[in-house]
Structures are given as C-alpha cells and as structure tokens.
C-alpha positions in Angstrom: 123.4 116.2 93.0 120.4 118.1 94.3 117.1 116.1 94.7 115.4 118.0 91.9 118.3 117.3 89.6 117.9 113.6 90.3 114.2 113.9 89.4 115.1 115.9 86.2 117.6 113.2 85.2 114.9 110.5 85.5 112.5 112.7 83.4 115.2 113.2 80.8 115.8 109.4 80.6 112.1 108.7 80.1 111.8 111.5 77.5 114.6 109.9 75.6 112.7 106.6 75.3 109.2 108.0 75.0 108.9 107.1 71.4 109.9 103.5 72.1 107.4 103.0 74.9 104.1 104.3 73.4 102.1 101.4 74.7 101.3 100.7 78.3 102.9 97.2 77.9 106.2 98.6 76.7 106.2 101.3 79.4 105.9 98.7 82.1 108.4 96.5 80.5 110.8 99.4 80.7 110.0 100.0 84.3 110.4 96.3 85.1 113.8 96.3 83.3 114.8 99.2 85.6 114.0 96.9 88.5 116.7 94.5 87.3 119.1 97.3 87.9 118.2 97.5 91.6 121.0 95.9 93.5 120.2 92.6 95.0 120.5 93.5 98.6 121.5 90.6 100.8 121.8 92.9 103.8 118.1 93.7 103.8 116.2 91.3 105.9 112.7 90.7 104.7 111.1 91.3 108.1 107.6 92.7 108.9 109.4 95.8 110.3 110.8 96.6 106.9 107.7 95.5 105.0 105.5 98.4 103.7 101.9 97.8 104.7 98.9 98.5 102.6 100.5 97.3 99.4 99.4 94.5 97.0 103.0 93.6 96.3 105.5 93.0 99.0 107.9 95.9 99.3 110.7 96.0 101.8 112.5 99.3 102.6 115.6 99.7 104.7 117.5 102.8 105.6 120.8 103.8 107.1 121.6 107.2 108.6 125.2 108.1 108.0 127.0 111.5 108.1 123.7 113.4 108.3 122.2 111.6 105.2 119.8 108.8 104.7 120.7 105.9 102.4 117.9 103.6 101.3 117.8 100.1 100.0 115.0 97.8 99.3 113.4 95.0 97.4 110.0 93.9 96.1 108.5 90.6 94.9 107.1 92.6 91.9 109.4 93.5 88.9 107.4 96.7 88.3 107.6 97.8 91.9 111.3 97.0 92.0 111.7 99.4 89.0 109.6 102.1 90.8 111.6 101.5 94.0 114.8 102.0 92.1 113.6 105.4 90.8 112.6 106.5 94.3 115.9 105.3 95.8 117.8 107.3 93.1 115.9 110.4 94.1 116.0 110.1 97.9 119.1 108.1 98.8 122.0 110.2 100.0 119.9 113.2 101.0 119.4 114.9 104.3 116.3 114.2 106.3 115.2 117.8 105.7 115.6 117.4 101.9 113.5 114.3 101.9 110.7 115.5 104.2 110.4 118.9 102.5 110.7 117.6 98.9 108.3 118.2 96.1 108.1 115.0 94.1 107.2 115.8 90.5 109.0 113.2 88.4 106.2 110.7 88.6 103.8 113.1 87.0 106.3 114.1 84.4 107.0 110.5 83.3 103.2 109.8 83.3 103.7 107.0 85.9 100.3 107.6 87.5 98.6 107.6 84.1 99.6 104.0 83.5 99.2 102.7 87.0 96.1 101.0 88.4 94.6 102.4 91.6 96.3 99.6 93.6 99.7 100.5 92.2 99.1 104.2 92.9 98.3 103.2 96.5 101.6 101.3 96.7 103.5 104.3 95.5 101.8 106.5 98.1 102.7 104.0 100.8 106.3 103.8 99.6 106.6 107.6 99.6 105.0 107.8 103.0 107.5 105.3 104.4 110.5 107.0 102.8 109.4 110.3 104.4 108.5 108.7 107.7 112.0 107.2 108.0 113.6 110.5 107.2 111.4 112.3 109.7 112.5 109.8 112.4 116.2 110.5 111.6 115.5 114.2 111.7 114.0 114.0 115.2 116.9 111.7 116.2 119.5 114.1 115.0 117.8 117.0 116.8 117.9 115.0 120.0 121.6 114.4 119.5 122.4 118.1 119.4 121.5 118.6 123.1 
C-alpha cells in the first residue's frame, strides 16, 4: 500500500467515527484506545538512544532496515501518544527511506489532530516526525554507501 493510501485509510476511519467523537474528550479517548492496539514491544529497549528528546511524554522509537524498507516500532508512557505513535507507524513502517523522507504528511490535518492538541503535544508530534524522517535519512545514506 502506498504511503498516501495509508494516510487516506486513517482519514476514512476517523470520518467514520466523527459523529461519535464530537467532543475533545471523546476524540482523545478514541486516540488513547488506538494506543492499546500498538503491539507491546518487548524487543524495544527503553534507552536514551531510542528516547525522543524534547517531548513531555516519554516516547521511544526503534527502527529496523530490511530489504530496502524501514520498519518502525515504539512505545510511550502516554496512552494518547501511544495512539498517535500507532498512526505514524501505520503510515511509515514498511516504506523505503525515500518515501519517508519525501512524504507529505496530511492525515493529521484531515483528522483535525492539531486542532485538539495542546502546544506541548504538537511539539511532541513534530519531534516524533523529525525522528522518523531522521532515521530514514540515515538508512538512505547507509544504502547509498553500500552501492559502492
């Protein structure tokens, strides 16, 4: 599935429940419930190396590069951030580094995520997205170096 199709699928899922989550409380309860779908990753070590800095919540992100694609896993001590992390993993995991680095992320605007978030949470999402792209860029450079 193309990265944009993964975003469109998330948008469709949120549109299907939009009437049910008219309040900010219900919206975040839905996002937190998504966090419970994030696999409990025993392989991710909660190390400072995997911890995303500049976030209020603790968010760990790990990645594996296999067959030219990046596979992400992660965890957070916040239920809401676990839900948001799940959405980002659904969009980015299994993509090539080029797809990740060059992507236009629009699903967060379409599901009004930024509308409901505090400034701190928006900063956490920006830090998460920056780390996702930074990891992909590292793998991109690594793969270019292996071609020589």
